[in-house]
C-alpha positions as CSV (number, residue, x, y, z in Angstrom):
1,M,-9.5,-25.2,65.2
2,S,-12.4,-23.1,63.7
3,Y,-12.1,-19.8,61.7
4,C,-13.9,-16.9,62.1
5,L,-15.0,-15.2,58.6
6,N,-15.4,-11.8,59.6
7,P,-13.1,-9.7,57.6
8,D,-12.4,-7.1,61.0
9,C,-11.9,-9.6,63.2
10,P,-8.5,-9.5,64.9
11,Q,-8.3,-13.0,65.7
12,P,-10.0,-15.0,63.3
13,K,-8.7,-18.6,64.7
14,N,-10.3,-20.5,67.9
15,P,-11.1,-23.4,69.4
16,L,-12.2,-26.1,67.1
17,K,-15.9,-26.3,69.0
18,T,-16.4,-22.8,69.3
19,K,-20.1,-21.5,68.1
20,V,-19.1,-17.7,68.4
21,C,-15.8,-16.1,67.7
22,L,-14.0,-15.3,71.0
23,A,-12.5,-12.1,69.4
24,C,-15.2,-10.4,67.8
25,G,-18.3,-12.3,68.6
26,S,-19.4,-13.1,65.1
27,P,-21.0,-16.8,64.4
28,I,-18.6,-19.3,63.4
29,L,-20.9,-21.8,61.9
30,L,-21.6,-20.0,58.3
31,N,-25.2,-21.0,56.7
32,K,-25.9,-23.2,59.8
33,R,-23.6,-26.1,58.1
34,Y,-20.8,-24.9,57.0
35,L,-17.4,-24.4,59.9
36,P,-14.5,-23.2,58.3
37,V,-11.0,-24.6,59.8
38,K,-8.5,-22.8,58.1
39,K,-7.8,-19.9,55.5
40,I,-6.0,-21.0,52.2
41,G,-5.7,-18.2,49.9
42,Q,-6.3,-14.2,49.9
43,G,-6.9,-11.9,46.9
44,G,-7.6,-8.4,46.7
45,F,-11.6,-8.9,47.7
46,G,-11.8,-11.9,48.1
47,A,-10.5,-15.1,50.3
48,T,-10.7,-18.9,50.2
49,F,-11.6,-21.0,53.4
50,L,-11.0,-24.7,53.7
51,A,-14.3,-26.0,55.7
52,V,-16.4,-29.1,56.7
53,D,-19.9,-29.6,55.9
54,I,-21.7,-31.1,58.9
55,G,-24.9,-31.3,57.3
56,L,-23.6,-34.3,55.3
57,P,-22.5,-37.4,56.8
58,G,-19.1,-38.0,57.1
59,N,-18.4,-34.3,57.2
60,P,-16.8,-33.9,54.1
61,S,-14.5,-31.4,53.1
62,C,-15.3,-28.3,51.1
63,V,-14.1,-25.0,49.6
64,I,-16.1,-21.5,50.4
65,K,-15.1,-18.5,48.6
66,Q,-15.9,-15.3,50.1
67,L,-16.2,-12.2,48.6
68,R,-16.2,-9.2,50.5
69,P,-17.0,-5.8,48.9
70,A,-14.7,-3.0,50.4
71,T,-17.6,-0.8,50.3
72,N,-21.1,-0.1,50.9
73,I,-21.8,2.4,48.2
74,P,-24.9,1.0,46.7
75,H,-23.5,0.5,42.8
76,V,-20.0,-1.2,43.8
77,F,-22.0,-3.6,46.0
78,N,-24.6,-4.2,43.1
79,M,-21.4,-5.0,40.8
80,A,-20.0,-7.2,43.7
81,K,-23.4,-9.2,43.6
82,E,-23.6,-9.3,40.2
83,L,-20.0,-10.5,39.5
84,F,-20.7,-13.2,42.6
85,E,-23.8,-14.2,40.4
86,R,-22.1,-14.7,37.4
87,E,-19.5,-16.7,38.7
88,A,-22.0,-19.0,40.1
89,A,-23.7,-19.3,37.0
90,T,-20.5,-20.0,35.1
91,L,-19.7,-23.3,37.8
92,G,-23.5,-24.0,37.4
93,R,-22.7,-24.5,33.4
94,V,-19.1,-26.2,33.7
95,G,-19.0,-28.1,37.0
96,N,-20.2,-31.5,35.5
97,H,-16.8,-31.6,33.7
98,P,-15.1,-34.3,36.0
99,Q,-11.7,-31.6,35.4
100,V,-13.7,-28.9,37.1
101,P,-14.6,-28.3,40.7
102,R,-18.6,-28.6,41.3
103,L,-20.6,-26.0,42.9
104,L,-22.0,-27.0,45.9
105,D,-24.0,-24.2,47.2
106,Y,-24.3,-20.5,47.1
107,F,-25.6,-17.7,49.2
108,E,-25.6,-14.0,50.4
109,S,-24.7,-13.7,54.6
110,R,-24.4,-10.1,56.1
111,K,-23.9,-8.3,52.7
112,Q,-20.9,-11.1,51.7
113,F,-21.0,-13.7,49.1
114,Y,-20.0,-17.2,49.3
115,L,-19.4,-19.9,47.1
116,V,-19.1,-23.4,48.1
117,Q,-17.0,-25.6,46.0
118,E,-15.9,-29.5,46.1
119,F,-12.4,-29.4,47.3
120,V,-9.8,-31.1,45.2
121,K,-6.7,-32.4,47.0
122,G,-3.5,-32.2,45.2
123,D,-0.7,-29.9,44.6
124,N,-1.2,-26.9,41.8
125,L,1.4,-26.9,39.3
126,Q,3.3,-24.1,40.5
127,Q,3.9,-26.1,43.7
128,E,5.0,-28.9,41.8
129,I,7.6,-26.9,39.8
130,K,9.2,-25.4,42.9
131,R,9.3,-28.7,44.6
132,Q,10.0,-30.8,41.6
133,G,11.8,-28.4,39.1
134,P,11.3,-27.7,35.4
135,V,9.7,-30.5,33.4
136,S,10.7,-32.0,30.1
137,E,9.3,-31.4,26.2
138,A,7.6,-34.8,26.8
139,G,5.7,-33.2,30.1
140,V,4.8,-30.7,28.6
141,R,3.0,-32.3,25.8
142,Q,1.3,-34.5,28.5
143,F,0.0,-31.3,29.8
144,L,-1.7,-30.1,26.6
145,Q,-3.1,-33.3,26.0
146,E,-4.8,-33.2,29.5
147,I,-5.7,-29.6,29.7
148,L,-6.7,-28.7,26.0
149,P,-9.8,-30.8,25.8
150,M,-11.2,-30.0,29.1
151,I,-10.3,-26.2,27.7
152,D,-12.3,-27.1,24.9
153,Y,-15.7,-28.1,26.6
154,I,-15.3,-25.1,28.6
155,H,-15.3,-23.0,25.5
156,S,-18.0,-25.0,24.1
157,Q,-20.3,-23.5,27.4
158,E,-19.0,-19.7,26.1
159,V,-17.2,-19.7,29.1
160,I,-14.0,-17.9,28.9
161,H,-11.6,-18.6,31.9
162,R,-9.4,-15.7,31.8
163,D,-7.1,-16.5,34.5
164,I,-5.0,-19.6,33.5
165,K,-1.6,-19.9,35.2
166,P,-0.3,-23.0,37.0
167,A,-1.2,-22.0,40.5
168,N,-4.9,-22.5,39.2
169,I,-4.3,-26.0,37.9
170,I,-4.3,-28.4,40.7
171,R,-3.5,-32.0,39.8
172,R,-5.7,-34.1,42.0
173,E,-3.9,-37.1,44.6
174,Q,-6.9,-39.3,44.0
175,D,-6.1,-39.6,40.1
176,K,-3.7,-37.3,39.4
177,Q,-6.1,-35.7,36.7
178,L,-5.5,-31.9,36.3
179,V,-8.3,-29.7,37.4
180,L,-8.8,-26.2,36.4
181,I,-10.1,-24.2,39.4
182,D,-11.0,-20.3,40.4
183,F,-13.1,-18.7,37.8
184,G,-12.3,-15.4,38.6
185,A,-15.3,-13.6,39.9
186,V,-14.6,-13.3,43.2
187,K,-11.4,-11.5,42.9
188,N,-12.6,-8.9,41.0
189,Q,-10.9,-5.6,41.9
190,I,-12.5,-2.3,41.1
191,N,-9.6,-0.2,43.0
192,T,-6.9,-1.2,40.3
193,E,-4.3,0.8,42.3
194,A,-4.5,-1.7,44.4
195,A,-4.3,-4.7,42.1
196,A,-1.1,-3.2,40.7
197,N,0.7,-3.3,43.8
198,L,-0.1,-6.9,44.1
199,D,2.8,-8.6,43.4
200,G,1.7,-12.0,41.4
201,Q,-1.6,-11.5,42.6
202,T,-4.8,-11.5,40.0
203,A,-5.1,-7.9,39.0
204,L,-8.8,-6.9,38.0
205,T,-11.2,-4.5,36.6
206,S,-15.1,-4.8,36.7
207,F,-14.8,-6.4,33.2
208,A,-11.4,-7.7,33.0
209,V,-9.5,-10.6,34.9
210,G,-5.9,-11.6,34.3
211,T,-2.6,-12.2,36.0
212,P,0.0,-10.0,34.6
213,G,2.3,-12.2,32.2
214,F,-0.2,-14.8,31.2
215,A,-3.3,-12.6,30.1
216,P,-2.4,-11.6,26.5
217,P,-2.9,-7.7,25.6
218,E,-6.5,-8.1,24.3
219,Q,-7.5,-9.5,27.4
220,M,-5.7,-6.4,29.6
221,A,-7.8,-4.4,27.2
222,M,-10.9,-5.7,28.5
223,R,-11.7,-7.6,25.1
224,P,-11.3,-11.4,26.3
225,V,-11.6,-13.8,23.2
226,Y,-11.5,-17.8,23.5
227,A,-8.1,-17.5,22.3
228,S,-7.1,-15.5,25.2
229,D,-7.2,-19.0,26.9
230,I,-4.8,-20.3,24.4
231,Y,-2.7,-17.4,25.0
232,A,-2.5,-18.2,28.7
233,I,-2.1,-22.0,28.4
234,G,1.1,-21.1,26.2
235,V,2.6,-19.1,28.9
236,T,2.0,-22.2,31.5
237,C,4.1,-24.0,29.4
238,I,6.6,-22.0,29.3
239,Y,6.7,-21.7,33.0
240,L,6.8,-25.6,33.3
241,L,9.9,-25.9,30.9
242,T,11.5,-23.2,32.9
243,G,10.5,-22.8,36.2
244,K,10.3,-19.2,35.6
245,Q,7.9,-16.5,36.0
246,P,7.0,-14.5,32.5
247,K,8.3,-11.2,34.7
248,D,11.8,-13.3,34.9
249,L,12.0,-14.5,31.5
250,G,12.1,-10.8,29.8
251,Y,11.1,-9.0,26.9
252,S,12.2,-7.3,23.4
253,S,12.4,-3.9,24.0
254,T,12.0,-3.5,20.3
255,T,9.0,-5.8,19.8
256,G,7.4,-6.5,23.1
257,E,8.0,-10.7,22.7
258,M,8.7,-12.8,25.5
259,L,12.3,-14.1,25.3
260,W,11.8,-17.6,26.2
261,Q,13.5,-20.0,23.7
262,K,16.9,-19.3,25.0
263,H,16.0,-20.6,28.3
264,V,14.4,-24.3,27.0
265,S,16.0,-26.9,24.5
266,I,13.0,-28.7,23.1
267,S,12.2,-29.6,19.1
268,D,11.4,-26.8,16.5
269,H,8.2,-28.0,16.3
270,L,6.7,-27.8,19.7
271,S,8.5,-24.1,20.1
272,K,6.6,-23.0,16.8
273,V,3.6,-24.5,18.1
274,I,4.2,-22.7,21.5
275,S,5.0,-19.5,19.8
276,T,2.2,-19.5,18.0
277,M,0.1,-19.8,21.2
278,I,1.7,-17.0,22.6
279,E,1.4,-14.8,19.7
280,G,0.5,-11.4,20.8
281,S,-1.9,-10.5,17.7
282,V,-5.0,-12.9,18.0
283,R,-5.5,-13.2,14.3
284,H,-2.2,-14.9,14.3
285,R,-2.6,-17.3,17.4
286,Y,-4.7,-20.4,17.5
287,K,-8.4,-19.4,17.8
288,C,-9.3,-22.7,19.8
289,A,-8.2,-25.7,21.9
290,K,-8.8,-28.0,18.9
291,E,-6.3,-26.3,16.5
292,V,-3.5,-26.8,19.1
293,L,-4.3,-30.5,19.3
294,D,-4.3,-30.9,15.8
295,A,-1.3,-29.2,15.3
296,L,0.3,-31.7,18.0
297,K,-1.0,-34.6,16.0
298,L,0.3,-33.4,12.6
299,E,4.3,-33.9,13.8
300,P,4.7,-37.2,12.7
301,Y,3.5,-36.4,9.6
302,L,5.5,-33.3,8.9
303,D,8.5,-35.2,7.1
304,S,5.9,-36.8,4.9
305,L,4.0,-33.9,3.7
306,A,7.1,-31.8,2.8
307,Q,8.2,-35.0,0.8
308,S,4.6,-34.8,-0.8
309,M,4.8,-31.2,-1.7
310,V,8.3,-31.1,-3.0
311,T,7.1,-33.8,-5.5
312,K,4.1,-31.8,-6.2
313,N,5.8,-28.6,-6.7
314,N,8.2,-30.5,-8.9
315,P,6.9,-32.6,-11.2
316,A,8.7,-35.2,-13.7
317,P,9.8,-33.5,-16.7
318,P,8.7,-34.4,-19.9
319,P,9.9,-37.7,-21.6
320,S,12.6,-37.0,-24.4
321,P,11.7,-37.6,-27.9
322,P,12.1,-40.6,-29.6
323,A,15.2,-41.2,-31.3
324,G,14.7,-40.2,-35.0
325,M,12.0,-37.3,-34.1
326,N,12.6,-33.5,-36.5
327,M,14.2,-31.7,-33.9
328,G,13.4,-28.2,-35.5
329,V,10.8,-25.6,-34.0
330,G,8.4,-27.4,-36.6
331,G,8.6,-30.4,-34.6
332,F,7.0,-29.3,-31.5
333,K,3.7,-27.8,-31.5
334,S,4.4,-25.9,-28.5
335,Q,7.2,-24.7,-26.4
336,N,5.9,-25.6,-23.2
337,P,4.7,-29.1,-24.0
338,Q,1.6,-30.4,-22.2
339,L,2.8,-32.8,-19.1
340,P,0.1,-35.9,-18.8
341,G,-2.8,-34.7,-16.7
342,Q,-2.2,-31.1,-16.6
343,N,-4.0,-28.1,-18.5
344,N,-1.1,-25.5,-19.4
345,P,-2.2,-22.1,-19.2
346,P,-1.9,-19.9,-22.8
347,A,1.6,-18.3,-23.4
348,S,1.9,-15.1,-22.2
349,A,2.8,-12.0,-24.2
350,S,6.3,-12.4,-23.3
351,E,6.1,-16.2,-23.9
352,K,4.6,-15.3,-27.8
353,L,7.5,-13.0,-28.4
354,A,10.2,-15.6,-27.5
355,M,8.8,-18.0,-29.5
356,Q,8.5,-15.4,-32.7
357,I,12.2,-14.5,-32.4
358,R,13.2,-18.0,-31.7
359,S,11.0,-19.0,-35.2
360,R,12.9,-16.0,-36.7
361,R,16.0,-17.3,-36.3
362,T,15.3,-20.5,-37.4
363,R,14.3,-19.4,-40.7
364,M,17.1,-16.9,-41.1
365,G,19.5,-20.0,-40.2
366,G,19.6,-19.5,-36.6
367,G,20.2,-22.5,-33.9
368,V,17.0,-22.9,-31.3
369,P,17.7,-23.1,-27.8
370,G,18.0,-26.0,-25.8
371,I,18.0,-28.3,-28.8
372,G,21.9,-29.1,-28.7
373,E,24.7,-28.0,-31.0
374,A,23.1,-28.6,-34.4
375,A,22.4,-24.8,-35.2
376,G,26.2,-24.0,-34.3
377,T,27.7,-20.9,-33.2
378,M,27.8,-19.5,-36.5
379,G,24.0,-19.9,-36.9
380,N,23.4,-17.8,-33.8
381,Q,25.8,-15.1,-34.6
382,N,24.0,-14.7,-37.6
383,S,20.6,-14.8,-35.9
384,A,22.1,-12.0,-33.7
385,F,23.0,-9.8,-36.5
386,N,20.1,-10.4,-38.7
387,T,17.3,-9.9,-36.1
388,G,18.7,-7.3,-33.8
389,V,18.4,-9.5,-30.8
390,P,21.2,-11.2,-28.8
391,S,21.6,-15.2,-29.1
392,T,21.0,-17.1,-26.0
393,T,24.6,-18.2,-25.8
394,A,25.8,-14.3,-26.2
395,S,23.0,-13.7,-23.7
396,S,24.2,-16.0,-21.2
397,A,27.7,-15.3,-21.7
398,S,27.1,-11.6,-20.7
399,R,25.0,-12.4,-18.0
400,D,28.0,-14.4,-16.6
401,K,30.4,-12.4,-17.1
402,K,28.0,-9.7,-15.3
403,K,27.9,-12.3,-12.3
404,T,31.5,-13.4,-12.1
405,S,32.4,-9.3,-12.2
406,V,30.3,-8.6,-8.9
407,P,31.9,-9.3,-5.1
408,T,30.4,-12.5,-3.9
409,T,31.5,-12.5,-0.1
410,A,30.6,-10.2,2.0
411,E,33.6,-8.4,2.6
412,A,34.1,-8.0,-1.3
413,V,30.2,-6.3,-1.4
414,L,31.4,-4.1,1.5
415,E,34.3,-2.8,-0.3
416,A,32.7,-2.5,-3.6
417,Y,29.8,-0.3,-2.4
418,A,32.5,1.7,-0.2
419,K,34.5,2.4,-3.6
420,G,31.1,3.9,-5.0
421,R,29.5,0.8,-6.7
422,R,25.6,0.5,-6.4
423,D,24.7,-1.8,-8.7
424,F,24.3,-5.5,-7.1
425,C,21.2,-7.2,-9.2
426,Q,20.8,-10.7,-10.1
427,Q,23.1,-12.0,-7.6
428,N,23.6,-14.6,-5.0
429,L,24.1,-13.1,-1.9
430,N,23.0,-16.1,0.4
431,N,23.9,-16.6,3.9
432,M,26.3,-13.4,3.8
433,N,26.5,-11.5,7.1
434,L,26.0,-8.1,6.4
435,K,25.2,-7.2,9.6
436,Q,25.2,-3.3,10.1
437,A,26.3,-2.8,7.2
438,E,25.7,0.5,5.1
439,L,24.3,0.1,2.0
440,S,21.5,2.7,1.3
441,K,20.3,3.4,-2.1
442,A,21.9,-0.3,-3.3
443,N,20.3,-2.3,-6.3
444,F,19.9,-5.7,-5.6
445,H,16.8,-6.1,-8.1
446,E,16.0,-9.9,-8.8
447,S,19.1,-11.0,-6.4
448,T,18.7,-13.9,-3.9
449,L,19.0,-12.9,-0.5
450,I,18.1,-15.9,1.4
451,K,18.8,-16.2,4.9
452,V,21.1,-12.8,4.5
453,N,21.9,-11.2,7.9
454,L,21.1,-7.5,7.0
455,E,20.6,-6.9,11.2
456,K,20.5,-2.8,11.6
457,A,21.6,-2.5,8.7
458,N,20.7,1.1,6.5
459,L,19.1,-0.3,3.9
460,A,16.8,3.2,2.8
461,G,16.1,3.5,-0.7
462,C,17.3,0.2,-2.1
463,D,15.9,-1.4,-4.6
464,F,14.9,-5.4,-3.9
465,G,12.1,-5.9,-6.2
466,K,11.7,-9.1,-7.2
467,A,14.3,-10.1,-4.9
468,N,14.7,-13.7,-2.8
469,L,14.8,-12.3,1.1
470,S,13.0,-15.5,2.2
471,K,14.0,-16.2,5.9
472,A,16.1,-13.0,5.9
473,C,17.6,-11.4,9.2
474,L,16.2,-7.9,8.5
475,L,15.9,-7.2,12.6
476,N,16.0,-3.3,13.4
477,A,17.0,-2.6,9.7
478,N,16.5,0.6,7.8
479,L,14.2,0.2,4.9
480,G,12.6,3.4,4.6
481,R,11.3,4.3,1.3
482,T,12.8,1.0,0.0
483,Y,11.4,-0.8,-3.1
484,L,10.1,-4.3,-2.1
485,G,7.7,-4.7,-5.0
486,S,7.0,-8.5,-5.5
487,T,9.6,-9.8,-3.1
488,N,9.7,-12.9,-1.4
489,L,9.7,-11.7,2.0
490,S,8.1,-15.0,3.7
491,G,9.8,-16.2,6.8
492,A,11.8,-13.0,7.1
493,D,12.5,-11.5,10.2
494,L,11.6,-7.8,10.5
495,R,11.3,-7.0,14.1
496,G,11.5,-3.3,14.7
497,A,12.8,-2.5,11.0
498,D,11.8,0.8,9.8
499,L,9.6,0.1,6.6
500,G,7.9,4.2,6.5
501,F,7.0,4.9,3.3
502,A,8.6,1.6,1.8
503,T,6.8,-0.1,-1.2
504,L,5.7,-3.9,-0.2
505,T,3.2,-3.8,-3.7
506,Y,2.7,-8.1,-4.6
507,A,5.3,-8.7,-1.9
508,N,5.0,-12.3,0.0
509,L,4.7,-11.9,3.5
510,K,3.7,-15.3,4.5
511,G,5.0,-16.0,7.9
512,A,7.2,-12.7,8.2
513,N,7.8,-11.3,11.3
514,L,6.4,-7.6,11.7
515,C,6.1,-7.0,15.1
516,G,7.5,-4.0,16.1
517,A,8.1,-2.6,12.8
518,N,7.4,0.7,11.6
519,L,5.1,0.5,8.4
520,A,3.9,3.9,8.7
521,N,2.8,5.5,5.1
522,A,4.1,2.0,3.5
523,K,2.2,1.0,0.5
524,I,1.0,-2.6,1.7
525,T,-2.4,-4.4,1.9
526,D,-4.8,-5.9,4.7
527,D,-4.3,-9.4,2.9
528,Q,-0.5,-9.0,2.7
529,L,-0.7,-7.9,6.9
530,E,-2.9,-11.1,7.5
531,Q,-0.2,-13.3,6.4
532,A,2.4,-11.7,8.7
533,K,3.2,-11.5,12.0
534,T,2.1,-8.2,14.0
535,N,1.3,-7.3,17.5
536,W,0.5,-4.0,19.8
537,R,4.0,-2.5,19.0
538,T,3.9,-3.0,15.2
539,I,2.9,0.9,13.6
540,Y,0.4,0.3,10.6
541,P,-0.1,2.2,7.5
542,N,-2.1,4.4,8.8
543,G,0.3,5.4,12.0
544,K,-1.2,4.0,14.8
545,R,-0.3,1.3,16.8
546,G,-2.5,-1.9,16.5
547,L,-3.5,-4.1,19.4
548,F,-4.4,-7.2,17.3
């Protein structure tokens, strides 16, 4: 069978040796050598055909991509021609890679444009998943190891593919290698309304190319970057793991994030890598294929790295002084003895003041903190009396009494708050479940709230200064006008949280998730925001939403 390439032909299928279409009279042979035999794809402005090249011995198969301008308006036709020439030039640059189809020919005929490419026999990944089902974590890792070096090469040629998806990745039957197809120009859609009606098809403008769900926000906003391809590969990984299209996975109505983790069972490390690949914000996404490969290669060393960091951050204590050494203050040259190989910084003003108080206590007959029981309780009492400063023992007892008098369970905290208590400073509230709690204007200064659950809690006007909220859940919490100065919010989940007019001066936001959060009029620096995760739904201090 042969196939007529006239877009208006009512009956394009013809007998094999037909030279002129029996239905419309158009020549069947294209450019005097290519014989179309079957349509294999259809898009908004383009179609793809399987053909044979009768100009070469053996009549090898090839793929013909036809660009069909839908109008004769000069500027539209010129735009289509420009796009056609752009894809031809692109394929000419990248076609030397063994995982990219070679460009064999390109030409214009009867005001239509044609690209002739190497035919790659095999199933695409979408067909594989539909036939075999989702792949394992090992399969996704293998996919990344195969596809990323090719993407690195394409980017090195200053090319952004812009339409990476399972249907555009073929597993070549001959050697089982992955081959990336369809570099996009033939599908450029001038009529964006028509593109919106094409379910699962590529939606395009004269500048942007991309499949909804696989294309990141900046690409759909017509600002593609190399990291846009990384996003598409990440979404492809999710498709391989779940067998579901992005639109079927669901999105958070608060943050706009894809809800995919609940559909898979993979290691935390791979989950983190994929999550970083599909970050809505370019600045928090991997910038290139090499960064993803490096992250994958790092996994076997994570445990040893973590151990070395613990060792580095927790140096061995200084050796105990020899027996018989004078334990008085005069026996030490510094309250912070220098460790071998370290240069200790000079004492701060508060440290100097503490040293003066300790020295005075000794002169007045008081004890020295940390030396033992040599000074005795009476000495400490005398010191407190003579200097007007409470002794360490008295201060610790007072602090311990204060801590034990404060509720230590979530239920007790809520009960105390309901009875009018607002002071919860310097308390250990780790891992407490305070979801949807009413705690507005409470004082949590210097408290530790690691992994505490404060989802949807009302924390308006609270004082969390110098508190530790590492990995806390503050999803959709009300933190309006809250003081978070010097607070540790590393790894905290602040998605959808209201931080309007909040003070975050010197707060640690490394790894904090601010997707969809409201930061309008908040006191926060650009450097802090660089450390956190944000997306197009995040409202920045100037009141505007951001794409990047």
